[in-house]
BAPANU-950903 format. One record per residue (C-alpha): x, y, z. Coordinates in steps of 0.1 Angstrom, whole numbers, padded with zeros to 4 digits, always signed. Example, Ala and Ser with C-alpha at 12.3 -4.5 7.8 and 13.67 -1.06 7.14 Angstrom:
+0123-0045+0078;+0137-0011+0071;
END
This chain:
-0961+0350-0042;-0965+0373-0076;-0924+0358-0081;-0940+0323-0081;-0969+0325-0102;-0965+0310-0141;-0979+0329-0170;-1008+0305-0192;-0979+0310-0221;-0950+0297-0206;-0969+0266-0194;-0980+0258-0227;-0944+0264-0241;-0926+0241-0212;-0954+0214-0221;-0947+0217-0260;-0910+0217-0254;-0917+0185-0235;-0936+0166-0258;-0911+0173-0286;-0883+0152-0270;-0909+0122-0271;-0899+0101-0297;-0924+0095-0324;-0927+0059-0337;-0943+0069-0367;-0912+0090-0376;-0898+0071-0404;-0870+0101-0419;-0858+0135-0412;-0857+0164-0436;-0823+0180-0438;-0815+0205-0461;-0846+0194-0486;-0831+0160-0483;-0850+0131-0462;-0823+0110-0444;-0841+0077-0432;-0842+0074-0397;-0818+0037-0396;-0793+0060-0414;-0795+0088-0388;-0794+0060-0357;-0760+0046-0376;-0740+0082-0376;-0750+0088-0340;-0735+0055-0333;-0704+0059-0349;-0700+0094-0333;-0702+0076-0300;-0677+0052-0310;-0654+0077-0325;-0657+0097-0291;-0656+0069-0268;-0621+0058-0288;-0609+0096-0287;-0612+0094-0244;-0595+0059-0247;-0565+0075-0268;-0566+0105-0243;-0562+0082-0212;-0536+0058-0228;-0516+0087-0238;-0515+0101-0203;-0507+0071-0192;-0480+0068-0215;-0466+0100-0206;-0466+0091-0168;-0451+0059-0171;-0423+0079-0194;-0420+0103-0162;-0417+0072-0142;-0391+0057-0161;-0372+0089-0166;-0369+0099-0128;-0354+0063-0124;-0334+0068-0148;-0317+0099-0135;-0315+0083-0099;-0290+0054-0116;-0271+0073-0144;-0245+0094-0137;-0259+0125-0117;-0265+0105-0087;-0243+0126-0062;-0260+0156-0074;-0267+0178-0044;-0298+0192-0025;-0293+0228-0022;-0288+0234+0016;-0308+0259+0039;-0287+0290+0047;-0266+0284+0083;-0266+0308+0108;-0234+0327+0105;-0235+0339+0141;-0219+0304+0154;-0185+0298+0151;-0171+0286+0116;-0162+0251+0132;-0199+0244+0141;-0215+0255+0111;-0240+0228+0096;-0257+0225+0065;-0284+0201+0065;-0302+0185+0036;-0331+0201+0027;-0362+0195+0007;-0368+0211-0024;-0386+0206-0054;-0373+0176-0082;-0356+0202-0106;-0336+0213-0079;-0326+0183-0070;-0307+0172-0098;-0288+0205-0102;-0251+0205-0107;-0240+0232-0081;-0219+0258-0108;-0179+0268-0106;-0175+0301-0091;-0155+0325-0106;-0161+0349-0078;-0149+0319-0056;-0118+0315-0075;-0108+0350-0071;-0112+0352-0034;-0100+0315-0025;-0079+0304-0060;-0104+0275-0062;-0143+0284-0074;-0156+0245-0068;-0189+0251-0043;-0192+0229-0016;-0228+0213-0007;-0240+0184+0013;-0241+0151-0011;-0231+0119-0009;-0209+0095-0030;-0221+0078-0059;-0213+0045-0046;-0232+0054-0012;-0263+0065-0030;-0265+0035-0052;-0261+0012-0022;-0288+0031-0005;-0314+0035-0034;-0309+0004-0058;-0318-0031-0040;-0300-0048-0071;-0267-0030-0063;-0267-0040-0029;-0270-0077-0039;-0244-0075-0057;-0224-0053-0025;-0235-0089-0003;-0220-0110-0031;-0189-0094-0032;-0184-0090+0006;-0189-0127+0007;-0166-0138-0015;-0142-0110+0001;-0146-0127+0036;-0143-0162+0021;-0108-0153-0003;-0093-0144+0036;-0111-0175+0055;-0093-0200+0030;-0061-0183+0036;-0056-0176+0078;-0019-0167+0076;-0029-0134+0058;-0018-0110+0089;+0013-0129+0091;+0024-0128+0057;+0010-0088+0049;+0030-0072+0085;+0064-0082+0074;+0055-0072+0036;+0041-0039+0044;+0056-0026+0074;+0084-0049+0088;+0082-0034+0120;+0091+0002+0104;+0056+0017+0114;+0067+0037+0143;+0091+0051+0119;+0066+0057+0089;+0045+0075+0121;+0071+0093+0131;+0078+0112+0097;+0040+0113+0097;+0037+0131+0127;+0069+0160+0121;+0055+0168+0087;+0018+0173+0104;+0035+0197+0130;+0056+0215+0105;+0027+0223+0082;+0003+0231+0114;+0031+0251+0129;+0052+0272+0109;+0034+0267+0076;+0005+0285+0092;+0024+0314+0104;+0050+0321+0077;+0021+0319+0050;-0014+0331+0067;-0002+0362+0049;+0016+0375+0021;+0049+0393+0031;+0086+0399+0014;+0100+0370+0001;+0070+0352+0012;+0068+0332-0023;+0105+0322-0021;+0104+0311+0014;+0073+0288+0008;+0088+0276-0025;+0120+0264-0004;+0098+0249+0025;+0078+0224-0004;+0110+0218-0016;+0128+0210+0016;+0100+0190+0033;+0095+0170-0006;+0135+0159+0000;+0133+0153+0032;+0105+0127+0029;+0124+0111-0003;+0156+0107+0017;+0137+0091+0049;+0121+0064+0032;+0151+0058+0010;+0174+0055+0042;+0152+0039+0060;+0142+0014+0030;+0108+0013+0043;+0088-0013+0025;+0059-0007+0005;+0032+0002+0030;+0053+0025+0053;+0067+0043+0022;+0035+0052+0004;+0019+0064+0037;+0047+0089+0041;+0049+0097+0003;+0012+0099-0002;+0008+0121+0029;+0038+0145+0021;+0018+0148-0011;-0014+0156+0005;-0001+0178+0029;+0020+0198+0003;-0012+0205-0019;-0034+0213+0010;+0001+0241+0022;-0004+0252-0015;-0046+0259-0011;-0035+0278+0020;-0010+0297+0007;-0029+0308-0024;-0058+0320-0004;-0041+0343+0015;-0014+0354-0009;-0029+0382-0016;-0052+0390+0021;-0077+0379+0036;-0101+0361+0010;-0131+0368+0029;-0127+0406+0028;-0119+0400-0010;-0146+0383-0016;-0166+0410-0002;-0149+0435-0030;-0166+0415-0062;-0200+0425-0077;-0230+0408-0062;-0236+0399-0099;-0203+0375-0102;-0209+0357-0067;-0228+0325-0081;-0232+0296-0054;-0216+0318-0029;-0225+0302+0005;-0225+0324+0038;-0195+0299+0051;-0173+0311+0021;-0175+0348+0035;-0160+0338+0073;-0129+0346+0081;-0106+0318+0089;-0091+0309+0125;-0063+0286+0133;-0090+0259+0148;-0107+0262+0110;-0069+0253+0097;-0064+0225+0114;-0099+0214+0105;-0086+0215+0068;-0054+0197+0074;-0077+0164+0082;-0105+0173+0059;-0110+0151+0027;-0104+0178+0003;-0077+0196-0008;-0091+0229-0009;-0092+0254+0014;-0125+0270+0029;-0125+0286+0061;-0156+0263+0070;-0175+0238+0050;-0205+0220+0050;-0216+0196+0083;-0237+0173+0094;-0252+0174+0129;-0247+0139+0140;-0219+0112+0132;-0233+0079+0116;-0211+0055+0138;-0229+0027+0122;-0212+0043+0085;-0178+0046+0105;-0180+0010+0113;-0187-0002+0078;-0159+0014+0061;-0135+0007+0086;-0143-0025+0080;-0144-0024+0041;-0108-0006+0044;-0099-0034+0067;-0110-0060+0038;-0098-0043+0011;-0064-0040+0025;-0063-0079+0031;-0078-0090+0000;-0051-0072-0020;-0029-0094-0007;-0042-0119-0010;-0045-0108-0048;-0008-0104-0053;+0000-0136-0033;-0024-0158-0048;-0033-0148-0084;+0001-0127-0094;+0029-0141-0072;+0024-0178-0085;+0024-0170-0127;+0053-0147-0124;+0088-0161-0144;+0111-0189-0126;+0141-0173-0107;+0172-0175-0118;+0166-0165-0150;+0181-0191-0178;+0182-0181-0216;+0153-0193-0235;+0158-0168-0266;+0138-0137-0279;+0104-0152-0291;+0103-0176-0259;+0104-0145-0238;+0079-0127-0259;+0052-0159-0258;+0063-0154-0217;+0060-0125-0212;+0023-0125-0231;+0010-0158-0209;+0024-0141-0177;+0004-0107-0186;-0027-0127-0197;-0031-0147-0166;-0022-0117-0143;-0044-0089-0158;-0081-0098-0147;-0063-0102-0107;-0043-0067-0114;-0078-0050-0124;-0091-0064-0092;-0063-0047-0076;-0073-0014-0094;-0109-0017-0081;-0101-0029-0046;-0074-0002-0041;-0101+0027-0058;-0128+0012-0033;-0107+0015-0002;-0089+0047-0010;-0113+0067-0025;-0147+0050-0010;-0143+0038+0022;-0111+0056+0033;-0124+0090+0026;-0161+0081+0035;-0147+0069+0071;-0130+0104+0076;-0159+0125+0065;-0180+0106+0089;-0161+0109+0115;-0153+0151+0110;-0188+0154+0099;-0178+0164+0063;-0207+0170+0046;-0196+0170+0008;-0184+0139-0003;-0183+0143-0039;-0149+0123-0037;-0154+0107-0075;-0180+0104-0101;-0187+0074-0116;-0159+0069-0137;-0169+0035-0150;-0198+0053-0174;-0167+0068-0191;-0166+0071-0228;-0130+0081-0226;-0097+0087-0210;-0104+0124-0212;-0135+0114-0188;-0117+0091-0170;-0091+0115-0161;-0114+0138-0147;-0138+0119-0126;-0119+0086-0113;-0098+0110-0086;-0120+0140-0082;-0097+0152-0049;-0069+0156-0064;-0087+0165-0098;-0105+0197-0081;-0072+0208-0069;-0049+0201-0104;-0079+0222-0121;-0086+0250-0098;-0048+0251-0087;-0028+0242-0118;-0053+0246-0147;-0071+0277-0140;-0044+0295-0126;-0017+0289-0158;-0050+0299-0177;-0057+0330-0156;-0022+0344-0162;-0017+0333-0204;-0054+0352-0207;-0041+0378-0183;-0067+0378-0162;-0097+0368-0189;-0085+0401-0207;-0074+0380-0234;-0088+0350-0255;-0069+0317-0251;-0068+0298-0285;-0081+0254-0280;-0046+0245-0293;-0029+0265-0259;-0055+0251-0238;-0051+0215-0250;-0011+0222-0248;-0013+0235-0209;-0040+0201-0201;-0012+0183-0218;+0015+0198-0196;-0004+0191-0163;-0010+0154-0172;+0028+0149-0180;+0035+0168-0146;+0011+0143-0127;+0022+0116-0142;+0059+0131-0129;+0048+0135-0093;+0030+0099-0092;+0063+0081-0107;+0089+0101-0076;+0055+0088-0052;+0059+0053-0061;+0096+0051-0068;+0104+0063-0033;+0078+0043-0018;+0090+0010-0037;+0129+0023-0035;+0136+0019-0071;+0128+0036-0105;+0106+0017-0127;+0090+0045-0146;+0061+0023-0157;+0034+0049-0146;+0050+0080-0168;+0056+0057-0196;+0018+0045-0198;+0000+0076-0182;+0020+0102-0200;+0024+0088-0235;-0004+0064-0246;-0032+0076-0216;-0023+0114-0237;-0029+0098-0268;-0064+0079-0257;-0074+0110-0250;-0082+0120-0282;-0102+0089-0286;-0141+0099-0274;-0174+0094-0287;-0186+0122-0312;-0213+0148-0298;-0247+0137-0297;-0237+0102-0304;-0258+0072-0299;-0261+0042-0273;-0241+0021-0291;-0213+0044-0298;-0213+0055-0264;-0212+0013-0252;-0184+0008-0277;-0163+0040-0262;-0170+0028-0228;-0157-0010-0238;-0124+0002-0253;-0117+0020-0221;-0123-0011-0203;-0104-0027-0223;-0073-0004-0220;-0077-0004-0186;-0073-0038-0182;-0044-0041-0202;-0029-0011-0186;-0037-0018-0148;-0023-0059-0160;+0015-0042-0172;+0011-0020-0139;+0003-0039-0114;+0020-0074-0127;+0055-0056-0136;+0057-0034-0106;+0050-0072-0082;+0077-0086-0106;+0103-0060-0097;+0096-0062-0060;+0100-0101-0060;+0131-0098-0079;+0149-0074-0053;+0130-0095-0019;+0148-0122-0037;+0181-0112-0040;+0182-0087-0008;+0168-0121+0011;+0203-0125+0022;+0216-0096+0021;+0232-0074+0052;+0211-0046+0063;+0221-0011+0054;+0214+0028+0054;+0234+0040+0025;+0217+0048-0008;+0231+0033-0038;+0213+0051-0065;+0233+0030-0090;+0207+0000-0081;+0177+0023-0079;+0177+0032-0112;+0183+0000-0126;+0153-0020-0130;+0161-0058-0122;+0129-0065-0144;+0148-0053-0176;+0181-0074-0166;+0155-0105-0161;+0145-0100-0194;+0178-0095-0214;+0190-0125-0194;+0160-0145-0205;+0169-0136-0243;+0205-0141-0236;+0216-0106-0242;
END
C-alpha cells in the first residue's frame, strides 16, 4: 500500500538516530560551549541530578503523608473538643403531616456541614420570642460515650464504684425515703397535678391570644401560682425532695407559660413569620411555619425545653435500651447523693450541742470541716448535674422522641465563669437569653434602631444574673424550709466578680489551662461551702425538731433565722 511505503531517506534518518543513541566506548569527552568536559564528570552530574530528583520525590511524599496525618489528628480533635454536640443538618420534613407526627432524621452530609453550628435566628425571635434553631443532635456526654473508648472505660469504672458504694450501705433505701419524702410524696404529686391542670387548661385558653387586660391577668396568674406553691410547701412542711419537686416544677411551668404567652401575645407566630422578609429568615425550618394546636401545646409542656414551638424535630423510634439506661442512671445518682451526704459530709459536721471554744478555734474548726467535705460536695454537684441535666433530660427526650438534646455544653472545658454560666445549664440559659436578655435589649435599643453601649449590655447581664440568683434562693429556701442566702451571696457577688477573669482573645494553651484550673478551684470552694452549710443547717433543724409536735403554722421568725449562724455564735462564745 502507498500509505505503508517508507522512503529511503526516512529509513536512513531512522537508522542514524538509532546509531546515535548507542554509546561509543571510545568517547571520553564532550564539547560544551567551546569547553571539553570529561566523561567521568558528566556521569557524576547525572547521578547528582538523579539523587536530587529522588530526594524531591521523597520530600513530596513525606509532606503529603504529614498533611494527611495532620488532617486525621484535626478530625479526631474536633471530635473530642467542645463541638461534639454540633448537629448534622436535618432534611426537610413533609409539612402536610400533623405537627405531632413531624420527624426530622439525621441526614448524610459533608464533613464541613457536620460541624456547623445552627445560627440564632432573628426572624424566629420576632415570631416566637426566641431565636433558637432546633435541630437533630445528641448531648455531648452521649456522643463521648458513643465514640470515645477511653470515656466508655471511665464511665464503666464510675458505674462500678457507685454500685459498690451502694452495696456497702444496704439501708440506703430505708434512710432515703423518710429524709427525702417522709410520706409526703402524694402531697407533692397532688400539687404537681394541680399546677399542670392550671397551666394546661386556663393557661392555654387565656393566653393563646392577646386581649384587653391579658398582660395584667397573665401577671396575676404567675404570681398566684408561685405564692400558692410556696405556701403549700411551707404549710405542709414538705421535706427537701418533695419541696424541690414542687418548686422546680412550678418554675418550669412558669417559664413554659411565659414562652407560650410571649409567642402569642401579638397574634399567631406562624402568620407573623410569613410577613418577615425572606433574607432575614435564616435557619427557619418548615416546622416553625406551622400554626400550633392544643396537642402541640401539651407536648411542649412535657418536652425538655423552655422555648415554645408548634413542632420540634422528632426521632422516628423510641430506643428502649436508652430509656432503661437513663432511668437506671437517675436512680443510682439519687441513691449515691444520699450516700455521699451521710458518709462523707454529715460525719464531719461539728458536734451538737454547741460548746464555746473561742474565735480562733471556731475558724480552725470550720476550715478543717470544709477541707474534709469539699471533695464530697464537688461529687454531689457533678453527680447532680449528670442526674438532672443528662440522665433525666435524655430520659424524657427519648420517651417523647425529642431530637434536639442540646441540654448543656461541655462546661468542664470552660475558661471562666461567664462561659460557665452560659454552658452548664443550656435549658435555662436558652430561656434567660431569649426571653429576658434579648427582650430587654430589644426594648433598650428600640427595636434595633438604637445602638446599645457595651456598658449597658454588661449591666443588663449582671442584673439578669442577680435576678436568677434570687429565683434560685426562693426555690432552695422554700424547699428546705429556711432562708439561708448562701446561693445568692456566692453567685450574686463573687460569681459576678469572677466573670471578669477570663483569658485574653487568642490566648495560648497554657493560659487557657490556667483559667480552667482556676474555674475548677472556685467551683470546688463554692460547692463545698454551699453543700456543707446547707447540710449543716438541715441537720441542726432536724435534730431540734425531732421531738417537736407537728404543726401546720408557718413560723416566719424561725424561717428567716439561720441556725448555723446561731451555732457559730455559740461556738465563738458570743
